[in-house]
N, C-alpha and C positions, 0 to 999 in steps of 0.2 A: 550403597551400604557404608556406614560410618566405620572408620578404623580408628579406635582410640589410641591416643599417644601412649606408648609403652616405653619403659626405660631401655636404652640400648645396652644390652649385656655383652660383655666380652666373650669372644669365642675361644674356648680352651680345648686343648687336646684331652684325651681320656685321662682320668686320674688313675694310674695303674695300681697304686698301693691299695686303696680301698676296694677297687674292683677285684683284685686278687684275693683279698681277705674275704670279701663277700662270696665269691665263687667257690673258694676252698671250703668255707663253712657250709654252703649249700650242699656241696658234694658230700662232705663228711657227715653232715646231718642226715641226708637222705640214706647214706650207707648205714649209719648207726641205727636209724629207725627201721630200716628194712630187716636188719638182723636182730634187733631187740624187741620190736613190736610186731612188725609185719609190713608187707609191701603196700597195703592200702594207706597206712599211716605215713610211710615214706612218700607215697604219691601225693597225699594231702599236703605235706610239707613243701613239695615242689610246686603244687598248685598255689600255695600261699606265696611262694617266691614270685611266681608269674603274676599274681594279683598285685604284689608290691611294685613290680616293674610297670604294669599297666596303669596303676594309680598314679605313679610318679610321672611317667612319660606323657600321659594324657592330662596331667594336673587335674585329675578328676576329684575335685573337692566338693563335698556337699555343703560345707559351711560357707565358702566364698560364693558359691552359686546362689545360695539363698540370700546372702547379704547384698550382693550387687543388684538382685531383683528388688529387694525391699528398699534399698537406699537409692537406687538409680534406675530401676525399671528395666534392667538388662536381663533377658531371660534365656540366653543360649544354654547356660548350665542346667536350668530347670527343664528345658526341652530335651536335652540329652538324657536327663533322668527319666523323663516320660517315655522316651524311646527305649531305654534300658528296661523299664518295667513292662512295656508293651510286648517286647520280644520275650521277656522273662516269663510272663503268664502263658504265652503261647507254648513255651517249652515245658513249664512246670505243671500247669493244670492237667494236661492229659496223663502225665506220669504219676502225679499224685492221685488222680482218680483211679488209675489202674492199680496203684499200690506197689508196683515193682518197676524197676528201671534196670535193664540189662541183667536181669536175674537177682538184683538186690532189692530187698524190701525198702520202701521209701515212705516218709511221712513229712508233712510240712511243719513249720514253726507257727503253730496256732495257739494263741494265748487268750486269756479273758480280756474283754474290753470293759473298762470301768474307771473308777476314781483314780486308782494308782497309775494307770496309763496316762490319764490326762495330766495329773500333777507331775509325774516323772518325765514325760516327754516335754512339758513346758520348761521344767528345770533344766533338762538336757539341752533344749534349744538355747537358753541363756548361756549355758556352759560352752556350747559350740562357739559362740561369738567372743566370749571372754578368754576361753582356753586357746582359741585360734584353730580349732579343728574338731572333727567328729571322732568317732572311734577309728574307722579306717584311715581318716586323715591324720590323726595323731600318730598312728603306727608308720605310715609311709613317710611322713615328714621327719620323724625321728630317724628312720633309716636313711633319709636324704641328707642328714647332717644338721638338723635344726636343734640347737641346744635348748632353746626355749621350750620346745615341745617335749623334751625329756622331763622338764618340771611338770608340764601338763599331764604326761603319762603317769608320773609318780603319784600325783594327787588324784588322778583318775582311779588308780588302783586303791588308794586309801579310801576315797569316796565309795567305791564299789563294796569293799568289805564292811565299811560302816553301815551301809544300807542293808546288808544281809542280816545285821542284828535286829533290824526293825521291820523285816518283811512280814512277820505274822500280823502286825498291826495293819499294814497297808493292804495285805491280802484279804483282811477281814472287812474292808470297806466295800460299799456297794459296787458290784460288777456283774457283767453278763457271763454266762458260761462261754467257753471257747466256741467261736462260730467260724466254720469254714464255708466260704461261698461256693467252693467246688462241690462240697457234699450237699449243701442246702439248695443250691440252684441247679446244679449240673454243669458240666464243662462248657457247653456252648453258651448258655445264658450268662454264666460267670465271665467268660471271655468277652462277650459283647458288652456287658456292663462296665467291665474294667477298661476296655479299649475306649469306650465312649467318654469315661471320666478322664483318661489320659489325654485324649484329643481335646477335651474342653479346657483342661489346664494349659496345654500347649497353646491353644488359641488365645486364651486370656493373656499369656505372657507376650504373644505377638502384638495384641491390641495395646497392652500397656506400654510396650517398648516403642511402638510406632508413635503413640501419643506423646511420649516423653522425648523421643529423639528424632522423630520424623521418619525414620526407617530403621531396619534391623542393624544391630551393631556387631561387627566382627572383632573378636578378641584374639590377640596374639600375646601369649604369656611369656614366651621366650624365643630367641632367634632360632631360625630353622638350621638344621644340620645337614651336611651333604648326604648322610644316610639316616633319615629321620626315623625309620622303623626300628633301627638298632639303637640310635643315640637320642631320639626324641627331637622335637615334641610330636606327639600324636594328635590328630583331630579329636575333639570331644566325642564324636560319634564312634570312632574306633575304640576309644576307652570304654564307652558304654557297652558296646557289643562284646568286648573282651571280658568285662566284668560279668555279663550274663552267661557267657559260655563257661567261664571258670566257676561260677556259682553252680551251674548245672553239673559240671564235673564233680564238684563237691558233693552234690546230691547223689550222684551215681556211685561215688567212692565210699561215702559215709552213711548214706541213707537219710541225711538231714541237709537242709540248705546251709549256706554260709552264715556263721555268727562270729562275733568278736569279743564282746565284753564279759561273757561268763568266765573267760580265762582270767580277766583282771581281778574279778572277785576271788577266784581260786588262788591266784598268786598272793593276793593280800591276806587271805585266810591262812595260807601256809606260812607266810612271813610272820603273821601275828602268833601263830602256834609256836613258831621257833623261839619267840621271846617270852613264852609262858602264858599267852592268852588262850583260854580254852574255847577256841572257836568251834571245835567238834561238838560241843554241848549245845550250841545255838540251834534253834528249831530249823533254820534254813539249811544248816549243814547236817541235820539229823536224818533227812530223807535218804532213801536207799542210794539213789544216783549220786547225790551230792556228797554223801559220806564216802562212797567208793572213790569219787574223784579226789577228795581231800586226802584219802589214805594212799592213793596211787602216785607213782612218779609223774612229773609233768609230761614226760614223753608219751604217756598213754592217753593224754587229753587231746583230742583232735583239734579243738579250738586253740589251745596253747601252741600246738605245733604249727598251725597255720599262721597264727599271729607272729611267731618268730620268723617264719618264712617270709611274711610280708615285709618285715623290717629289713631282712637281708636282701630281698629282691629289690626294694627301693634303694638300698645302699648301692647295689650294683648298677641300677638305672642312673642314679645321680653321678656315679663315677664315669659311666659311659657318656653322659652328657657333659662331663667336665665341670660339674657344679657341686662336687662334694667338698665343701669348705666350711666346717663348723666355726661359728663365731661365739666366743665364750663370754662376752660382755653383754649384760642385759640391763636395760633401764629398770629402775625399781618398780615403777607403776606397771610396766609390762610383766615383770616377774610376779607381782601381786595378782594381776589378772590371770596369769597361768595357774597360780595356786587355787584361786577361787573357781576358775573355770573347770579345772580338773576335778575338784571336789563335787561341783554340780553335775558334771558329766557322769562321774561314777555313781553318785547317789541316784540321779535321774534314770540312768540306764537300768539299774536293778528294779526300781519301782515300775518302770514301763515295760518290763519283760523284754528288754533289748534296746538297741541303739539304732542309728541310721542304717545299719546293715541287718542285724537280727530282727528288728521290729519293722522298720520301714521297707527296705529292699526285700529281704527274705520273707518278712511277714506278708507283704502284699502279693508277692509271687506264690506264696503258699495259700492265698485266698483267705487269709485271716482278717476278720473285721478289725482287730486291734491294730493292724498295720495302718489302716486308714485313719483311725482315731489318733494314732501316734503322729501321723503326718500333719493333721490339723493343729493339734496341741503344740507340737514342736515348731511349727511355722510361727505361731504367736510368740513362743519363747524366743525365737530368732529375732522377731521384731523388737522385743524388749532388750535382748542382748545387743543388737545393733545400735540401739540408742544409748546403751551404757558404754560402748567401746571408747568414745572420746574421753570419758572420765579417767580412763587408764592410759591415755596417750596412744590408743590404737587407731589405725587408719580405717576410714570408711570410704571405699573407693567410689568416686563419682567422676564422670566425664566432664571436662571443662567445656562450656558452651563454645560452639564454633561459629565463626562469622558467616553470614549468609552471602 
């Protein structure tokens, strides 16, 4: 097995100040939500924090995993995603078929598959590579101290709210009715079909990787710590399983799988309203559910609460790893890529009824056909985005040839 050369990173002690801030904010946030909204909202906030910790410690990035496969044929990240999805459908499909989980009514994130998903996911894929992250990746890297990703997140929010102004047009384009494979095929056939596709994708990555490098490549993203489960890094497999379990906990607590980007559109719409833009009159925000979310405090929106939890959990994880060290100087081309990437991410996520979490991960484990369409379109978007990265001075990671 090939071990790629990786930078030797200094071993630091825990960063106590950011760790203390993160933990205090998590505790206070959970207490506030329990008293002002309810225990379920408080629990979702804590689940968000655990997601942030898992994402950071496992360096579970969808963007980098796709990029290194596209550019260099390395598929460990994609195989971890297939494992995550395979375990996910095994947990989700029976619960969604039954309609209840631990006494809570549950339903999946099932959306129409059509033109808007294809265009939106393709745009989102380009944005992933220029912005430097996906939806979950943007949140956990912001929490981990990445100042560049703060720019990506800001323009992610702006792109999201801009997209809501044009949703009636995109929704009117040709598309299928929402299709759930769980309901259409039944639990057992849907499981068998999904597992077969996951296995096929994993096998393809193995074949491609062996052809490119002769054997499978082992990645080491950061030096090991004496207590890796607390301080990181975690194996990719551990990260994949943690995300599945925490997504399932989200389903049990809220009745819906994990999502990320609807909160960005909500934050943007609220900010726009505060400066006099009448977002409430837009068709997207006139529906009963969206109008209620726009009128209510952020604390009552479960996706917003979880997103904030992810940032704080990742901040705690970065501090535990001794790696919380924001850098405030950004090259101009990299800054421009963050702006463009954020806008594309936000606009694309709304058009596609979700991001790498709401459409891809939670969409597929919900049995939604649109999740698979999102995967294909976003992959091609990532191919285009990977080719654009050098124009902005962004790295495309490739292994140096080794002597035989």
